[in-house]
C-alpha positions, -999 to +999 in steps of 0.1 A: +371-254+260+339-260+245+313-239+238+270-250+246+249-242+222+235-222+248+261-204+255+268-200+216+237-184+210+244-160+241+269-149+227+252-146+190+224-125+200+253-101+224+278-101+194+246-089+173+234-064+195+269-044+201+273-053+162+238-029+158+244-002+185+279+007+176+274+004+140+244+027+143+270+056+165+297+049+139+268+067+115+263+094+141+297+100+149+300+104+116+277+134+110+294+147+147+326+147+125+309+165+096+295+190+115+326+202+135+310+194+171+328+163+181+349+173+209+382+145+209+371+128+171+405+107+177+393+091+215+357+085+194+368+072+164+388+044+187+363+037+210+344+029+178+366+009+162+373-013+194+337-019+202+334-030+165+356-052+167+347-075+200+314-069+182+328-091+155+348-115+176+317-121+201+296-127+165+320-152+150+324-168+187+285-175+187+289-188+151+314-208+153+301-223+188+266-230+172+285-250+146+303-268+164+276-280+186+257-290+159+278-322+151 
């Protein structure tokens, strides 16, 4: 499946936004974990890692799509 430049740009923007949001939440998670106020650390850490992986994947799709559309 070939991505258009517009689709690639949208994927790239969503990926970067997702990374920014979840990196911020990772720092909040670390602060709560150190303070001992986090109710379920394993669940929250799992969520953070999954969404970071999704953000990286969307960003990579956007970058690769823009490179392919530019040729």
